C-alpha positions in Angstrom: 9.2 -15.6 -3.7 9.1 -12.4 -5.7 6.9 -9.8 -4.0 5.8 -6.8 -6.0 4.3 -4.3 -3.6 2.5 -1.3 -5.2 0.5 1.6 -3.9 -2.8 2.7 -5.5 -3.0 5.6 -8.0 -3.8 9.2 -7.2 -7.1 10.4 -5.7 -8.5 13.9 -5.3 -8.0 13.5 -1.6 -4.3 12.8 -2.2 -4.0 16.1 -4.1 -5.9 18.0 -1.4 -3.9 16.4 1.5 -7.1 14.9 3.0 -6.9 11.8 5.2 -8.6 8.9 3.5 -7.9 5.9 5.7 -10.7 3.3 5.0 -13.0 5.9 3.3 -13.9 4.4 -0.1 -12.5 7.0 -2.4 -11.9 6.8 -6.2 -9.0 7.3 -8.5 -9.0 10.7 -10.2 -8.1 11.0 -13.9 -4.4 11.2 -13.2 -4.7 8.2 -10.9 -6.4 6.2 -13.6 -3.6 7.1 -16.0 -0.9 6.2 -13.4 -2.6 2.8 -12.9 -2.8 2.2 -16.7 1.0 3.0 -17.0 1.8 0.7 -14.1 -0.2 -2.1 -15.7 1.7 -1.6 -18.9 5.1 -1.6 -17.0 4.2 -4.9 -15.3 2.8 -6.6 -18.4 5.8 -8.8 -18.9 6.2 -9.9 -15.2 5.3 -13.5 -14.8 2.8 -12.9 -12.0 1.1 -15.9 -10.4 -1.2 -14.2 -7.8 -2.7 -10.8 -7.3 -3.9 -9.5 -3.9 -5.6 -6.1 -3.4 -7.3 -4.0 -0.8 -11.0 -4.1 -1.4 -11.1 -0.3 -1.2 -12.0 1.2 -4.6 -8.8 3.1 -5.2 -6.6 0.0 -4.7 -9.1 -2.3 -6.4 -9.3 -0.2 -9.6 -5.5 0.0 -9.7 -5.3 -3.8 -9.5 -7.8 -4.1 -12.3 -5.7 -1.9 -14.5 -2.8 -4.4 -14.1 -5.0 -7.4 -14.4 -5.9 -6.3 -18.0 -2.4 -7.6 -19.0 -2.9 -10.8 -16.9 -6.5 -11.8 -17.7 -6.0 -15.4 -16.6 -5.5 -14.2 -13.0 -8.2 -13.6 -10.4 -7.7 -10.7 -8.0 -8.1 -11.7 -4.4 -9.7 -8.6 -2.8 -9.4 -8.5 1.0 -10.1 -6.0 3.8 -6.9 -7.3 5.4 -5.0 -5.0 3.0 -7.0 -1.8 3.8 -5.3 1.4 4.9 -5.2 2.2 8.6 -8.6 3.5 9.9 -8.1 7.1 11.1 -11.5 7.3 12.9 -13.0 10.7 13.1 -10.0 12.3 11.3 -11.0 10.6 8.0 -12.1 13.3 5.6 -10.2 16.0 7.4 -7.1 17.7 6.0 -3.6 17.2 7.4 -3.6 21.0 8.0 -6.8 20.7 10.1 -5.2 18.0 12.2 -2.1 20.1 12.6 -4.2 23.1 13.9 -6.2 20.8 16.2 -3.0 19.4 17.7 -1.9 22.9 18.5 -5.3 23.7 20.1 -5.3 20.5 22.2 -1.5 20.7 22.9 -1.3 17.1 21.5 1.9 15.7 20.2 0.8 13.4 17.4 -3.0 13.2 17.2 -3.0 11.3 13.9 -1.4 8.2 15.5 -3.7 8.1 18.5 -7.1 8.3 16.9 -8.7 5.3 15.1 -7.1 1.9 14.6 -3.9 1.8 16.6 -0.8 1.9 14.4 0.5 -1.2 16.1 -2.6 -3.1 15.1 -2.3 -2.1 11.4 1.4 -3.1 11.4 0.4 -6.5 13.0 -2.2 -6.9 10.2 0.4 -6.1 7.6 2.9 -8.5 9.1 0.4 -11.3 9.4 -0.5 -10.9 5.7 3.2 -10.8 4.7 4.1 -13.9 6.7 1.0 -15.8 5.3 2.5 -15.5 1.8 5.5 -17.8 2.4 3.7 -21.1 3.0 1.5 -20.6 -0.1 3.7 -18.8 -2.6 7.4 -19.6 -1.9 8.0 -20.2 -5.6 5.7 -17.6 -7.0 5.6 -14.0 -8.0 3.0 -12.2 -6.0 1.6 -8.8 -6.7 0.0 -6.8 -3.8 -1.8 -3.5 -4.4 -2.6 -1.6 -1.2 -2.0 1.8 0.5 0.8 4.1 1.5 0.9 3.5 5.2 -0.2 -0.2 5.0 2.6 -0.9 2.5 5.1 0.7 4.8 3.8 -1.7 7.5 4.7 -4.6 5.1 8.1 -3.0 4.5 8.6 -2.7 8.3 7.9 -6.5 8.5 10.4 -7.2 5.7 13.1 -5.0 7.3 12.4 -6.3 10.8 11.4 -2.9 12.1 8.9 -2.2 14.9 5.8 -0.2 14.4 7.4 2.7 16.2 10.0 2.8 13.4 7.5 3.1 10.5 8.3 6.8 10.2 11.8 6.0 9.2 10.5 4.3 6.0 10.3 6.7 3.1 6.8 7.8 2.1 5.5 6.0 -0.9 4.4 7.7 -4.1 1.1 6.9 -5.9 1.6 3.7 -7.9 5.1 3.4 -6.6 6.6 -0.1 -6.8 8.8 -2.0 -4.4 10.1 -5.4 -5.5 11.6 -7.9 -3.1 13.1 -11.3 -4.0 13.2 -13.9 -1.2 15.3 -17.1 -1.3 14.3 -20.3 0.4 15.7 -19.1 3.7 13.7 -15.9 3.4 16.8 -13.8 2.9 15.8 -10.8 0.9 17.2 -8.9 -2.0 15.7 -5.5 -2.8 15.2 -5.2 -6.6 13.6 -1.7 -6.5 12.1 0.6 -3.9 9.5 3.3 -4.3 10.0 3.3 -8.0 7.8 5.4 -10.3 9.9 4.6 -13.4 6.7 3.6 -15.2 5.4 7.2 -14.9 8.2 8.5 -17.1 
């Protein structure tokens, strides 16, 4: 299996360092251009299946790629959504930092909303579900920064506590993994934004 794992394009919330989580935000003009360039970069890939988060920023990124693969249907699924950050969604990272100081909390962002372990389990279940169905296929997955790192943790055999050791992913960054029949993995590229020039 060849797995192409990509993050959605830029949103205004990304620029302003605002926590999005499962809030249904849209790509900004730069994000739309990033998605267009990603689609062009992937146009010669022999993709067999496309899966995407059903949140608009990921869905629209997936559609920009589908333009070059019109014969493929996109499977939109809430399973690929970003982690839910509860009441912190819509707040800036700076606000959370100040709130942590005020409450003498160590890492508020990981304790509010969907438990990080649950999101990582969701990511691992999705990843493992691909093998029985798509062992001989190229699969494109468009999702979110933290969720994609959850998939990468599953690939690398890391626990949810080790997710912070995985490099943060750029908007429309691409990670490509090639798996053989024994599920041994070869990393073709990681966090690549070559397509953005």
